[in-house]
C-alpha positions, -999 to +999 in steps of 0.1 A: -107+199+095-134+213+119-135+231+151-166+229+175-183+261+189-208+257+217-237+280+220-257+286+251-282+314+250-271+348+238-236+344+252-233+311+231-244+330+200-217+356+205-190+329+210-202+311+180-200+342+158-165+350+171-154+314+163-166+319+127-152+352+122-119+341+135-121+311+112-122+274+120-086+272+110-062+247+124-027+240+111-032+227+076-068+239+072-083+267+054-082+303+066-111+327+072-116+337+035-121+299+027-153+299+049-168+333+050-186+340+018-181+305+003-212+287-008-228+263+016-227+228-001-242+206+027-263+213+059-269+185+084-288+184+116-279+156+141-294+146+175-269+124+194-252+114+162-284+105+143-295+127+113-326+147+121-350+152+091-380+165+109-394+194+088-405+215+118-369+216+128-351+216+095-373+245+081-357+267+109-322+266+092-314+299+076-280+287+061-293+274+027-273+252+003-261+271-025-259+305-006-228+320+008-219+313+044-233+342+065-226+348+101-260+364+106-278+333+092-258+310+115-268+331+146-304+332+135-305+293+129-290+288+164-315+311+180-344+294+162-333+260+175-329+271+211-363+288+208-379+254+204-371+247+240-361+211+230-324+214+231-301+224+260-270+228+237-263+235+199-229+226+185-219+239+150-191+222+130-179+234+098-154+220+073-143+225+037-162+204+011-161+204-026-150+241-027-176+250-003-186+247+034-202+219+050-222+226+082-234+203+109-257+215+137-254+190+165-284+193+188-282+180+224-318+174+236-331+184+270-333+152+289-364+150+310-358+149+348-381+124+365-368+129+400-343+148+421-323+132+449-302+146+477-273+127+491-246+134+517-250+146+553-278+172+549-280+183+585-311+203+575-345+186+570-348+171+535-382+187+531-367+222+536-337+213+512-361+200+485-385+229+489-356+253+484-351+240+449-386+231+439-403+263+451-380+282+427-374+257+399-403+233+400-404+197+411-382+184+382-359+212+371-342+209+339-306+198+339-297+231+324-308+248+356-289+225+379-262+251+385-288+276+397-302+248+421-266+246+435-265+282+442-298+281+460-288+253+481-255+269+490-273+302+500-297+281+521-268+265+541-251+299+545-283+313+560-282+285+585-247+292+596-227+268+576-196+288+564-184+268+535-210+243+522-202+223+490-230+211+468-223+193+434-247+178+409-247+149+386-273+133+363-279+096+357-299+084+326-306+047+330-332+046+303-339+074+279-376+067+279-376+067+317-358+099+320-330+112+342-323+113+378-308+146+390-286+140+420-272+168+444-244+158+467-243+179+498-215+185+522-225+213+546-191+215+562-187+229+598-209+254+616-194+275+643-207+274+679-217+304+701-187+311+725-200+343+742-230+365+741-230+402+750-263+422+755-267+460+751-297+481+759-320+454+768-348+464+794-344+429+810-315+409+823-291+392+799-302+357+812-339+367+806-332+379+771-313+348+761-341+327+774-366+348+755-347+344+723-337+308+729-300+315+725-275+293+743-238+294+745-220+263+730-249+257+708-244+258+669-249+293+656-279+294+632-285+330+619-320+323+604-333+311+638-317+341+656-332+366+632-366+350+637-363+351+674-351+387+675-382+396+653-405+380+678-389+399+706-392+432+688-429+425+681-433+420+720-417+454+727-439+471+701-470+455+717-459+472+749-458+507+731-422+507+721-432+514+685-396+525+675-379+494+690-350+480+670-333+446+678-301+436+659-270+416+664-233+417+655-212+386+650-174+380+652-163+347+639-130+333+652-101+329+629-105+290+629-142+295+623-151+271+650-167+297+673-185+329+671-191+359+696-224+377+694-235+411+705-274+416+708-283+452+705-317+463+717-328+499+711-363+502+727-369+539+720-396+556+741-430+543+749-454+561+725-488+574+736-513+595+715-534+623+729-562+643+714-568+679+723-591+707+712-624+698+696-636+662+701-632+633+677-654+602+681-633+578+701-644+548+679-628+566+649-595+576+665-575+544+657-585+545+621-577+581+618-544+579+635-533+542+631-501+545+651-508+515+672-517+493+641-488+505+620-465+504+652-447+535+639-445+573+645-426+584+615-434+617+600-451+603+568-477+584+590-483+614+612-488+636+581-512+612+566-530+610+600-534+648+601-548+648+565-572+621+574-586+639+604-589+672+583-606+653+554-631+636+579-641+670+593-643+688+560-667+661+549-691+673+576-689+708+564-659+721+586-641+738+556-615+753+578-606+723+599-571+717+612-554+689+630-518+699+639-496+676+658-467+679+681-441+653+695-434+657+733-407+634+746-400+633+784-388+607+807-386+578+781-422+585+769-432+601+735-465+616+734-478+626+700-505+653+706-530+661+679-547+695+685-581+694+666-597+727+656-629+722+636-638+759+630-674+768+621-695+744+601-706+757+567-740+750+554-754+755+519-778+785+518-783+791+481-772+772+450-771+795+419-767+782+384-763+810+357-753+812+321-768+778+312-785+788+279-782+754+263-792+730+291-822+734+313-817+744+349-837+715+361-815+690+343-784+705+360-800+708+394-807+671+392-770+665+394-765+684+426-763+663+455-758+692+480-790+703+495-799+738+510-795+737+548-771+707+548-734+708+555-714+722+526-687+698+513-662+712+488-653+678+473-691+669+466-696+705+451-667+701+428-677+667+416-712+680+409-697+709+389-676+683+369-708+664+362-723+696+347-694+700+325-697+664+313-734+670+303-723+699+281-694+679+265-718+651+256-740+675+239-713+688+218-699+717+237-663+707+240-651+741+249-676+747+278-662+767+307-676+764+342-665+786+371-676+774+406-676+801+433-682+798+471-691+829+492-694+824+529-716+846+549-700+876+566-718+871+599-693+865+628-708+832+639-679+809+652-703+779+652-719+779+619-718+798+586-740+799+554-726+795+521-738+807+487-726+784+458-726+799+424-719+779+392-713+803+362-714+785+327-700+800+296 
């Protein structure tokens, strides 16, 4: 007597193990002890009823003749066979034989799909339907992935407003050498029509908005097209300075699912402008430093990043104390973001001192210094130069070298310019 256990992937392996552990027993057949631990007396591999003797496959079998039946070895064998990628199903049959266990691994080959076809009333373009499958699964998906293709197609029809699409598949093999045709039968079902549209918050009339988003009552409701149209209208609002604009919709489908009522909700937010006060910034750099128009956003992260960009830009010119604070002023439907720029005095390098360099000549270290006396002092460049000095010492074997950079601005009360003494102490 025998019982078939199918194995598909990891789940299949677990089912197979459970079947073996529970025994292949039927009324009148042997119980679990008659299989587990009994010697394997025969192992046979079959492909569609024909014995397979190919060494590259038979060598993968872990259940050896003469060895006791082991669940782990059966699972490993099934895993090896699936790993070849040649079989879409592995069936294991066991039976009592000559005081031992006879095993048959029945292999179901993966049939090559030479073409896929779509039948039924598609209602969507066949190119779109086909691309939905092939873009994800390839031009000729394996039959084992047909169920996944069905889900993709049903999702596609849902996105286009069809409430209860039905997609089934079947395969036809006319000639094994010629491959298999995979056929999807599509029944989209009904799609509700737009009964009524309500508009909230739009800065234009209802009729003008419906015309802008190409939405008509009595027309079939197509969510994908509506979302695309609302996205274009939002982009129009943002191009007019409404950077915080939001455009959404709500739907209420009738109980009979024949009609749907829509509510279009427009939240323009304020018109956004940017103003700079305090010390001047080059106009050609303002949009790059404060990319509000490009990003079409005024969220706090963007404003904080803009503040840091301005300050970094000025500090790279020697304005070590530069600040670029911002405020948001909202009045009469307009949001003005004001950046107040305070450069402070420009710092210039007066003297660069290097002390304690007993092992590396001063000239060698000075060659690494990019800052020149009389030029703007930039902290980031100075610290990078100090790191270069430390690297010279480490390459010469001084792994524990310690370098202390110090910067001392002059005490003179010049609000336009200050001189800096930079000192590098090496120990």
